[in-house]
Each structure stands twice: as C-alpha cells, then as structure tokens.
N, C-alpha and C positions, 0 to 999 in steps of 0.2 A: 361572181362576187360583185356586188355593187361598189361603185366608187367609194361611198362613205365607209363601207367596211374596210376597204383597204386602207383609207386615211386613218382610220381610227386604230388599226393593228399597226400602221407605221408609228403614230404618236405613242402607243402603249411601249412599243420597243425601244423608244427613245427616253423613256422614264429612268430618273435617277434611281439605284437600288436603294432600298431601304437601310438606314443606319443600323449598325449592331444592337443599340440599345433599343431602338423602336422595334426591330424584328423579336427580340428577346421579350419585350413586353407584350406583343401580339401572340406569341407562342404561350406564355402565362395566362393570358385571357381566354385562348382558347382551352388550354388545360383545365383551368378553374372553372370555366362555364359549361364544358362538354364531358371532358374525359373524368373529371373527379367525381361529379354526380353519377355518371353511368357505372363507375367502379364501386361506389358506395351502395347503389341500388343492388349490384350483384352479388358483392361479398360482405356487405355490412360495415358499419364504422369502426375504426381500430379503437382498442381500449385505451384511455387516456390516463397518462401517469400510472400505469399498472406496475411497472418496475418498483417505483418508490412505496407504492401501497403493498405491494406483496412482499418486498424487503424489510419494511418495517414490521409487517404482521410476523414475519419469520423470526425476525430478531428479538421479538417479545416473548417467543415461545421456544427457542432453540435450546435453551439450558434447562428446559423443563421437561421435555419430553425423552423418550428412550435415545440412546445413541444412534441405534440403527434408523430411527425415524429421522433424526437430524441429517444424518448422512444423505439418507435417500431423497431428503428434500432439498438439499444443496446440490447433489448430484442432478435432479431434475433441472435445476435453473443452470447448470454447467455441462452440458452434453458432450461438448467439444474442447472444454478446458480454456475457453476464451473468456470466460466471466471470473477469472480469478480475483483479479483487482477490485472490480465492482462489488463481489461477494464479501471481500475483506473489508471493504469501506462501508459498505450500506448494511450488512448483517452481522459478520464476525465481531468487528469493533462495537458497534452500538449495543449487541447482545451482552458484550463482556461490560461495557460501561453500566448498562441496566443491571447487570448482576451485581456489580460493586455497589451500586446505591442501594440494593435490598439488604446489605447485611452490615451489622455493626462490625466495625474493625477491632473493637476493643473485647468483643464477645469472646469468652473463653473457648467455647466449641466451635471450631471453624470446619468441621468436618462436611457439613451440607455445602457450605461455600466452595471448599477445596474440590469436592466431588464434581461440582457444576464447572468450575474452572477446567478440570481435567476434561469434561465432556466437550466443553468448547474447542480445547486445544486439539482433541482427537478429530473433531468435525474439520478443524484447519488442516490437519495432517491429511485428510482424505481428499482434499480438493486436488483435482487435477489441474496443471498449469501447462498450457500449450507454449508459453513462451519460454519456459525452462530450458536452458541449454542441453541437449541430448548428448549421447556418446558421440565421440569424435569431434567434440567442440574444442576450440583452442584452450589451452590450460588457463586457469584464472590469473589475472594480473595481479590484483589486490587481495591481501590477506587481511583477516580481522580477529582480534581475540574478542569474545563478547562475554559479558558478565551478567547473571541474573541477580539482580540486587534486591534479594528478598530471603526471609528466612524459612519460608516454606516452598510451595510450588510456583515456579515461574509464571508471570502473568500471560493473559493471552495476547496481550500487547508485544511481549517479549517474543513470543512464538510468530506472530505476524511479522515483526522485524526481521528474525531469522530466514522466514520463507523468501521475503524480499531481497535479502542479502544473497540467498542461495539463487534465486531467478535472476539476478544481475551478474552472475557469475564469479561472486567472491568465494575465495577458500577461507571458511570460519571455522574456529575452534571455539566451542560454546563451552563455557564453564558455570556450572550450576551450584557449586558449593558456596554456601553463604560464608564460609570461613575465609575464601579469596586465595587460600594457599595454592590451590590448584592453578589459579589464574596467575599468581607471581611467579610459580614454576614454570608454567607455559612461557611467559614473556621472557623469562632467563633462557629458556632452552631454544626459543625459535625466535626469529626476527617477523615481526608484525608490523604492518604499516599503520593499522588502528587499533584502538581499543574502544569499544562500544559499551557502556555501562547502562542498563535498563535501570531507570530511578523509578523506585516503586513507592507505595504507601509504607510507613514504618522506618524508612531509611532517615537516618540524622546527618544533617551537613557535615558535621565532624567526622563522621565515619566514612562519608564519600571523599572528602578532602584526603584523609588518611589513606585511604585506597588509592587514589589517583598518585599521590606521592611514592607510595610504595611500587606501583606499577611502572613509574617513570623511573625509579630507581633500579628496577629489576630487569628493565626492557633492553634487550640486545641493539635496539634502534633508538639511538640518542635523539632523532627527529620524530619519535612515535607521536601520532595524533590522537589525543583521548577526547572522545565526545560522549555525550550524555543524551539519553531520549527517556521519555516517560509519558505520564499522564498529564493533560492540562492542569495547570493550577499547583503543580507538585515542584515545577522548576523555576529558581530564582530568575529574576529580569535578566541577569547577566551571567554567562557561564563561568566568568573569572570568579564569582563568588565561591563556586565550588572547585575552583583550579582546573577547571575543564578548558578545551580549546573551542568548545562550541556546543551547540544543541542541534539534533536532528529531528525535533518536532514528532509529528505523526510518525506511528511505526511503518506506515506504507512507504514513506518518504526518506527513512532512515538511510537505505543504501545509496539512493540518488545523492542526498545531501553529504554524506560521508565521501562519496567520489568526487564530488566537486570540491569539498574542502581538502582533500588529500591532492587534488590535481593543483590547488592554489598554493599549498604548502611547498608543493615540489618545484613550482615555477618560482616562488620566492627564494628557495634554497639554491637554484641555479642562477640566480639573478646576481 
C-alpha cells in the first residue's frame, strides 16, 4: 500500500460522523432519486385521491341501487372491518344528506324517502367493525338512554350515532317511540348516566324542552346529563335554548363527546 493511501485512510477514519439531520436528508435524496423512480417503473404510479373519489361516487348512488348491491359495494371497501369510521364519514352520512335534499319534507307521500332511509340504515348495519368490543370485554362503564326525535323512521344519522356508542362500549337503551312514554318509563325504571336526543327535521323547540324536562323529572339519576345531536343547521347556537346540557355535533363523534361531557360532570360533582 502506498504511503498516500495509508494517510488518506487515516484521515478518513478521523472524520466527524454526519449529524442526524444531514444523514436523514441524504437518505431522502437517495430514496427520491433512485428508489422511487425504480419502483414506479416496475409497479406504476399509485392512484391519487382514489378514496375520496370512489367514496363520493358511491355516496351518490348508495340509496338508489338495490340493497344487495349497496352491501356488496361497502363490503368490498371494508374487507377486514377496519374502514368502518371512514365509510360512515365519507359515504353513509353524505348519502343521507344527499337523500334528504332530494325530497320535499312537506310532501304528503314520504314512502319513497322512507324506503331509501331504511336501505341506508340496513347498509350501515351490514358494516363490520373490527374495533367493536367482542366477547369477554369488560362490562360497559357508561349507560345511555337514546331517543329518536322523529314521527316516522329514525334517521340515518341516529343509526350512525348508535353504532358509535356501541363501538365505544356504552350500554344503550334506544327508544324509538315518538310519544316518548317508553323513554320516560325507562328513565324511571333504570339509572342512566346520559340521555341523548336525536334532533331531527320537524321537531319543535317547545316539544324538545318539554321532553327534556319530563326526562329529568322521571330520571332516577338526579345528575343525569341530557345531550342533543342532530343535523347541521337544526341546533340553536346555545344548548340552553333547548334546556340541554350540551350538543354532540356529528353522529360520528356523539359517543366521544358524551363521554368527555360525562367525565367533566363527574369531576365537578366530586369537587
């Protein structure tokens, strides 16, 4: 080995190691300049924004095809049950919103609309959810009494909220009677932590306030939390207008917000 080679090797061995930031930049340069083009040449470019595009397309047709077609299309997007939330957010709820805007709420014949609402609810029920607690899971901590605030079929949003209460481990008693007598009896017979009222088109503020007062009067839990959820634009700016303790917003977030509100209520009672 020539003396020059030995000196060069010694100098190289004494070089200061690269800083982590510089090393990361070099790796990114190599990946971007060599690896990515090679992968694209072999496998082709991935589809850009395919989920948003496909979800929007399915949301526009989900209520109009057959029930079997809708269930099959959703199952293809959710083979292992891990796409439950995105499907509800990007397909089921937009489909329900689009359906609602297509029909005149004052029309005498609502049979076509109700049939399509039923179809969307059946599609929702068909969805597998890998995050739902299975057998052997701990007993639910929170209990909720839910009311479908409608004179006909409960809305798709109501069904979505129930699924998210279920996946969060809540023990739910759902009352679908628009007369509310079932809800009042249930509140009297059993101690619930939360009442959740689905506020839907056609409900009047006076009726909601009367229902809230009667539920509080009937409840075995003097500190029961009464919340409301519904469609955007249906809820007054302040929940106190309807004598509610709060709103849960989107049907997808109903269980999470209810749990947070309940935790806050309990901490205040202990203080």
